[in-house]
FIKOLZA-1660 file (N, C-alpha, C; in steps of 0.1 Angstrom, whole numbers, plus 5000, padded with zeros to 4 digits):
% residues 103
   i   px   py   pz ch aa at
   1 2823 2193 8506  A  M  N
   1 2815 2203 8499  A  M CA
   1 2814 2215 8507  A  M  C
   2 2815 2226 8500  A  K  N
   2 2815 2239 8507  A  K CA
   2 2805 2248 8501  A  K  C
   3 2798 2256 8510  A  V  N
   3 2787 2265 8505  A  V CA
   3 2792 2279 8509  A  V  C
   4 2792 2288 8499  A  I  N
   4 2796 2302 8500  A  I CA
   4 2784 2310 8497  A  I  C
   5 2779 2318 8506  A  R  N
   5 2767 2326 8504  A  R CA
   5 2772 2340 8499  A  R  C
   6 2767 2343 8486  A  K  N
   6 2771 2356 8480  A  K CA
   6 2762 2367 8485  A  K  C
   7 2749 2364 8487  A  D  N
   7 2739 2373 8492  A  D CA
   7 2727 2365 8496  A  D  C
   8 2716 2371 8500  A  D  N
   8 2704 2363 8505  A  D CA
   8 2699 2354 8494  A  D  C
   9 2701 2357 8482  A  C  N
   9 2694 2349 8471  A  C CA
   9 2704 2340 8463  A  C  C
  10 2717 2342 8465  A  T  N
  10 2727 2336 8456  A  T CA
  10 2738 2329 8465  A  T  C
  11 2740 2316 8461  A  V  N
  11 2751 2309 8468  A  V CA
  11 2759 2301 8457  A  V  C
  12 2772 2298 8461  A  V  N
  12 2781 2290 8453  A  V CA
  12 2783 2277 8462  A  V  C
  13 2781 2265 8455  A  V  N
  13 2784 2253 8462  A  V CA
  13 2796 2247 8455  A  V  C
  14 2807 2245 8462  A  I  N
  14 2819 2240 8457  A  I CA
  14 2819 2225 8460  A  I  C
  15 2819 2217 8449  A  L  N
  15 2819 2202 8450  A  L CA
  15 2832 2196 8453  A  L  C
  16 2831 2184 8458  A  E  N
  16 2843 2175 8461  A  E CA
  16 2849 2171 8448  A  E  C
  17 2861 2165 8449  A  K  N
  17 2868 2160 8437  A  K CA
  17 2860 2149 8430  A  K  C
  18 2854 2140 8438  A  T  N
  18 2845 2129 8432  A  T CA
  18 2831 2131 8438  A  T  C
  19 2822 2131 8429  A  M  N
  19 2808 2132 8433  A  M CA
  19 2801 2119 8428  A  M  C
  20 2797 2111 8438  A  D  N
  20 2791 2098 8434  A  D CA
  20 2781 2094 8445  A  D  C
  21 2776 2082 8444  A  I  N
  21 2766 2077 8453  A  I CA
  21 2770 2079 8468  A  I  C
  22 2782 2079 8471  A  L  N
  22 2787 2080 8485  A  L CA
  22 2784 2094 8491  A  L  C
  23 2784 2104 8483  A  N  N
  23 2782 2118 8488  A  N CA
  23 2770 2124 8482  A  N  C
  24 2762 2117 8474  A  S  N
  24 2750 2123 8468  A  S CA
  24 2739 2127 8478  A  S  C
  25 2739 2120 8489  A  S  N
  25 2729 2124 8500  A  S CA
  25 2733 2138 8506  A  S  C
  26 2746 2140 8508  A  Q  N
  26 2751 2153 8513  A  Q CA
  26 2748 2164 8503  A  Q  C
  27 2750 2161 8490  A  L  N
  27 2746 2171 8480  A  L CA
  27 2731 2174 8480  A  L  C
  28 2723 2164 8481  A  K  N
  28 2708 2166 8482  A  K CA
  28 2704 2174 8494  A  K  C
  29 2710 2171 8506  A  E  N
  29 2706 2178 8518  A  E CA
  29 2711 2192 8517  A  E  C
  30 2723 2195 8512  A  S  N
  30 2728 2209 8511  A  S CA
  30 2719 2217 8501  A  S  C
  31 2715 2211 8490  A  L  N
  31 2706 2218 8480  A  L CA
  31 2692 2220 8486  A  L  C
  32 2687 2210 8493  A  K  N
  32 2674 2211 8499  A  K CA
  32 2674 2222 8510  A  K  C
  33 2684 2223 8518  A  K  N
  33 2684 2233 8528  A  K CA
  33 2684 2247 8522  A  K  C
  34 2693 2249 8511  A  L  N
  34 2693 2262 8504  A  L CA
  34 2680 2265 8498  A  L  C
  35 2673 2255 8492  A  Y  N
  35 2660 2257 8486  A  Y CA
  35 2650 2262 8497  A  Y  C
  36 2650 2255 8508  A  E  N
  36 2641 2258 8519  A  E CA
  36 2643 2272 8525  A  E  C
  37 2656 2276 8524  A  E  N
  37 2659 2290 8529  A  E CA
  37 2655 2301 8520  A  E  C
  38 2650 2297 8508  A  G  N
  38 2646 2307 8498  A  G CA
  38 2656 2311 8488  A  G  C
  39 2668 2304 8488  A  V  N
  39 2678 2308 8478  A  V CA
  39 2673 2306 8464  A  V  C
  40 2675 2315 8455  A  S  N
  40 2669 2314 8442  A  S CA
  40 2679 2311 8431  A  S  C
  41 2692 2314 8434  A  E  N
  41 2703 2311 8425  A  E CA
  41 2714 2303 8431  A  E  C
  42 2716 2291 8426  A  I  N
  42 2727 2283 8431  A  I CA
  42 2736 2280 8419  A  I  C
  43 2749 2284 8422  A  K  N
  43 2760 2281 8412  A  K CA
  43 2768 2269 8418  A  K  C
  44 2769 2259 8410  A  V  N
  44 2776 2247 8414  A  V CA
  44 2790 2247 8408  A  V  C
  45 2800 2249 8416  A  D  N
  45 2814 2250 8412  A  D CA
  45 2821 2237 8410  A  D  C
  46 2825 2234 8398  A  F  N
  46 2832 2221 8395  A  F CA
  46 2847 2223 8394  A  F  C
  47 2852 2234 8399  A  S  N
  47 2867 2236 8397  A  S CA
  47 2876 2225 8403  A  S  C
  48 2871 2219 8413  A  N  N
  48 2879 2208 8420  A  N CA
  48 2874 2194 8416  A  N  C
  49 2863 2193 8408  A  T  N
  49 2857 2180 8405  A  T CA
  49 2862 2174 8392  A  T  C
  50 2865 2161 8393  A  S  N
  50 2869 2154 8381  A  S CA
  50 2860 2143 8377  A  S  C
  51 2850 2139 8386  A  Y  N
  51 2841 2128 8383  A  Y CA
  51 2827 2131 8390  A  Y  C
  52 2817 2128 8382  A  I  N
  52 2803 2129 8388  A  I CA
  52 2795 2117 8382  A  I  C
  53 2787 2111 8390  A  D  N
  53 2779 2100 8385  A  D CA
  53 2765 2104 8384  A  D  C
  54 2757 2094 8379  A  G  N
  54 2743 2097 8376  A  G CA
  54 2734 2101 8388  A  G  C
  55 2737 2096 8400  A  T  N
  55 2729 2100 8411  A  T CA
  55 2731 2115 8414  A  T  C
  56 2743 2120 8413  A  C  N
  56 2745 2134 8416  A  C CA
  56 2740 2143 8405  A  C  C
  57 2742 2138 8392  A  L  N
  57 2736 2146 8381  A  L CA
  57 2721 2147 8383  A  L  C
  58 2715 2136 8387  A  G  N
  58 2700 2136 8389  A  G CA
  58 2696 2146 8400  A  G  C
  59 2704 2147 8410  A  K  N
  59 2701 2157 8421  A  K CA
  59 2701 2171 8415  A  K  C
  60 2712 2174 8407  A  L  N
  60 2713 2187 8401  A  L CA
  60 2701 2190 8392  A  L  C
  61 2697 2181 8384  A  L  N
  61 2686 2183 8375  A  L CA
  61 2673 2185 8383  A  L  C
  62 2671 2177 8393  A  M  N
  62 2659 2178 8401  A  M CA
  62 2658 2192 8408  A  M  C
  63 2669 2197 8413  A  F  N
  63 2668 2210 8420  A  F CA
  63 2668 2222 8409  A  F  C
  64 2673 2220 8398  A  Q  N
  64 2672 2230 8387  A  Q CA
  64 2657 2231 8384  A  Q  C
  65 2650 2220 8383  A  G  N
  65 2635 2220 8380  A  G CA
  65 2628 2227 8391  A  G  C
  66 2631 2224 8404  A  M  N
  66 2624 2230 8415  A  M CA
  66 2627 2245 8415  A  M  C
  67 2639 2249 8413  A  L  N
  67 2642 2264 8413  A  L CA
  67 2636 2271 8402  A  L  C
  68 2635 2265 8390  A  K  N
  68 2629 2271 8378  A  K CA
  68 2614 2274 8381  A  K  C
  69 2607 2265 8388  A  K  N
  69 2593 2267 8391  A  K CA
  69 2591 2280 8399  A  K  C
  70 2601 2284 8407  A  R  N
  70 2599 2296 8414  A  R CA
  70 2608 2307 8409  A  R  C
  71 2611 2306 8396  A  H  N
  71 2618 2317 8388  A  H CA
  71 2633 2318 8393  A  H  C
  72 2639 2307 8397  A  G  N
  72 2653 2307 8401  A  G CA
  72 2661 2299 8391  A  G  C
  73 2673 2296 8395  A  S  N
  73 2681 2288 8386  A  S CA
  73 2693 2281 8393  A  S  C
  74 2697 2270 8387  A  L  N
  74 2709 2263 8392  A  L CA
  74 2718 2263 8380  A  L  C
  75 2731 2267 8381  A  S  N
  75 2740 2267 8370  A  S CA
  75 2753 2259 8374  A  S  C
  76 2760 2255 8364  A  I  N
  76 2773 2248 8367  A  I CA
  76 2784 2257 8362  A  I  C
  77 2794 2259 8370  A  I  N
  77 2805 2269 8367  A  I CA
  77 2818 2262 8369  A  I  C
  78 2828 2267 8362  A  N  N
  78 2842 2264 8364  A  N CA
  78 2845 2249 8361  A  N  C
  79 2839 2244 8351  A  V  N
  79 2842 2230 8347  A  V CA
  79 2856 2229 8341  A  V  C
  80 2865 2222 8348  A  Q  N
  80 2880 2221 8344  A  Q CA
  80 2883 2208 8337  A  Q  C
  81 2876 2197 8341  A  S  N
  81 2879 2184 8337  A  S CA
  81 2874 2182 8322  A  S  C
  82 2883 2176 8314  A  E  N
  82 2879 2173 8300  A  E CA
  82 2869 2162 8300  A  E  C
  83 2870 2152 8310  A  Y  N
  83 2860 2142 8311  A  Y CA
  83 2846 2147 8314  A  Y  C
  84 2845 2157 8323  A  L  N
  84 2832 2163 8326  A  L CA
  84 2827 2171 8314  A  L  C
  85 2836 2178 8308  A  R  N
  85 2832 2186 8296  A  R CA
  85 2826 2177 8285  A  R  C
  86 2833 2165 8283  A  S  N
  86 2828 2156 8273  A  S CA
  86 2815 2150 8277  A  S  C
  87 2814 2146 8290  A  L  N
  87 2801 2140 8295  A  L CA
  87 2790 2150 8294  A  L  C
  88 2792 2162 8298  A  F  N
  88 2781 2172 8297  A  F CA
  88 2777 2175 8283  A  F  C
  89 2786 2175 8274  A  E  N
  89 2783 2177 8260  A  E CA
  89 2775 2165 8254  A  E  C
  90 2780 2153 8258  A  M  N
  90 2774 2141 8253  A  M CA
  90 2759 2140 8257  A  M  C
  91 2756 2144 8270  A  I  N
  91 2742 2142 8275  A  I CA
  91 2734 2155 8273  A  I  C
  92 2740 2165 8267  A  N  N
  92 2733 2178 8264  A  N CA
  92 2728 2184 8276  A  N  C
  93 2735 2184 8287  A  I  N
  93 2730 2189 8300  A  I CA
  93 2727 2204 8299  A  I  C
  94 2735 2211 8289  A  D  N
  94 2733 2225 8288  A  D CA
  94 2720 2229 8282  A  D  C
  95 2712 2220 8278  A  R  N
  95 2698 2223 8274  A  R CA
  95 2689 2225 8286  A  R  C
  96 2693 2221 8297  A  V  N
  96 2685 2222 8309  A  V CA
  96 2692 2231 8320  A  V  C
  97 2705 2230 8321  A  I  N
  97 2713 2237 8331  A  I CA
  97 2723 2246 8324  A  I  C
  98 2724 2259 8327  A  D  N
  98 2735 2267 8322  A  D CA
  98 2749 2261 8326  A  D  C
  99 2758 2259 8317  A  V  N
  99 2771 2254 8320  A  V CA
  99 2782 2264 8315  A  V  C
 100 2791 2268 8324  A  D  N
 100 2802 2277 8321  A  D CA
 100 2815 2269 8322  A  D  C
 101 2822 2268 8311  A  Y  N
 101 2835 2260 8311  A  Y CA
 101 2847 2269 8314  A  Y  C
 102 2845 2282 8316  A  K  N
 102 2856 2291 8319  A  K CA
 102 2858 2292 8334  A  K  C
 103 2870 2295 8338  A  K  N
 103 2873 2298 8352  A  K CA
 103 2872 2312 8355  A  K  C
% end
């Protein structure tokens, strides 16, 4: 996982190919650190990601809620995988988190 700081308030988090219970703690710690630093806009880049499980989805939803309470946001960008696109559409994640399927 890689974090790219765009400015004081905006960062891009580039996820691994597979996001599951094995690296969900790393995702949580990265997002927690950014939140504690006062970052208000987190863009989660899925360009390299082909799989995500419920533990990682839960972390994204949790931090979206936390950021929203302080007028920030978490969004998903660069979804390339058809599997992920189908999953996100099936669970209607775009009702809670902005999702961009374009690169």
